[in-house]
C-alpha positions, 0 to 999 in steps of 0.5 A: 726694387719694389717700393711697397709700403711695409709694416712698421712692426719688427719682422718677428712680431709681424710673423707671429701675428701672421701665424696666429691669424693663419691658425685661427682663421684656418680652424674656422674655414672647414666646419661650415662644410663638413657639419652639414652632411652628418646633420642632413637627415635631420634637416630633411625631416625637420624642413620636409625638403627633398634630396634635390634641396640636399644637392643644392645645399651641398653644391652651393658652398662650392659654387660660392668658393669659385664665384667669390674667389675672383674678387679676393685679389681686388679686395686685398689690393684695396684694403691690405691682407689683414683687414680682408682676412678679419673682414672674412671672419665677420662675414663668416660669423653672420653666415653661421648665425643665419644658418641656425635660424631654422628655415630653409631660406635662412639655411641657404642664405647663410650658406651663401654668406659663409661661402663668400667669406670662406672664398675670399679668406681661402685666396688671401691667406696663401698670399699672406703666407708668401709675404711674411714667410717667403722662405718657408712657404711649405712649412707654414702651408703645412700648418695652415692645411693641418688646421683647415682639415683639423677644424673640419674633422672636429666639426663633423665628429661632434655636431650630431652628439651636440645636437643630441645633448642639446635636444636640437635637431640641427639648428643648435649644432650649426649655430655653435659653429659661430662661437669659434669664429667669434673667438678667432675674430676677437683674438685676431683683431687683438693680435693685429691691432698694430698692423698697418694693413697697407693696401698693395700697389696695382698689379696685373692678375689678368696676365695669368689667364694666358699662362699654361702653368697657371691653368695647370694649377687651376685644373689640378686644384679643381679636380682635387676639390671635386673629389674632396667635396664628393667625400664631404657630401656623399661619404656617409651615404656611400658607407651606409649603402655598404651596410654601415650605420648612420652613426658610424658613417658620420664618425667615419667622415670625421675620422676621414677628415682627421686623417686628412690633417696628417696628410695635409701636413706631410706633403708640404713638408716634402715639397720643401725638400723636392723642387719637382712635385710630380712623383708626389702627385703620382703616389697620391693619385694611386692612393686616391684610386685605392681609397675610392675603390675600397669604399665603393667596391671593396669588401665590407671589412675594408671600409675603414682602411679604405676611408683612412687611405682616402683621407690621407691621400686627399689631405695630402693632395689639398696640401700639395695644391695650396703649396703650389700657389706659393711655389709657382709664384715669384712674389706674394701678389702673384701668389694671391692672383694665382690663388684667386684664379686656381680657387675661383676656376677650380671650385667652379669645376669642383661644384659639378662633382657632388651633383654628377655623383648624385645624378649618376647614382640616381640614374644607375641605381648603384655606385659602379658608374659614380666610381668610374667617374671618380676614377676618370677624375683621378686620372685627369688630376694626375695628368694635371699634377704631372704638368703643374708639378714641374719646377717652373713659375708663372710670371709676376703680376706686379706692375713694378716688377719685371719677371725674369 
């Protein structure tokens, strides 16, 4: 039996505080990513930067998500779950403020800082959910993913109107993203003021790197994320190339992100009923293919339906990926370790997605070749899902627990 230090608070109070923390942090994690694409034309005009700069700005956060994810398990082990997550909010506040200062360098620097904070929070939260809700991982993960996608949807939809209302090119809309982070920080500190935040006992996360199931979850997460960040970075451009106005294309990105919220909440709930997630992966892969094909090669009248279908499928795919962290792990330490490996390696895989799509579009002069790459990515994602969806678990990383 484990001898880990537990919080002195009653279980009910601890669970409520954890749920508050999960909801508030989740709402703040996606806006820094979804808010840039609708504003990029203004950023480009104001700073006189190239399309290459745009590619770097789109890809840099994904690289940060991968690179900084690997340090999250060590931070959690040293400081405890709550302190790490609240610390991420502080980092996020600083990064959002830096991005609004108005220069190319502060925009890039702030993006790195934001990416670091989001990366660590992304990894820590699934372990926190597994720790306080071990019997309800799919349900709480559904709430978490819904809040993630909802926050991103709201940001994508309102940044351009806010800029217009404030007569600001892009600085004010990006700067205002710090406001919900500040609110989340204040409320989270208040909600968790009695938390012990006890450090965790030593664990051995390195053993996961030799486990096939852990790698299957990592590839599943990586290919899903690659397609998601292609949408974040390129969907408005794709839709404009099919004849949609810039305003409607920005709205479509917001609608797509909003629809993701519904999908991200539905699939984790299904996972609670089915131990085997392979059929879910098959259905989602088909919907992703239909969505991308409809947007890039379908009739103009089908652009909105295809956008909605893709949003539903990608939200559900994201929810499934996060739910697998808990379902494939026997304890909270292992969930955090698997989350760190899958998100660290996965987001490094994902970073290539937006760059490759842009490169292939520039070289071919059309969207046919990028579509072929996206369809191949969907097929690879399905293969990983058929393996990761099996009802098996990775070994525990706890030093005081023998996995059975």
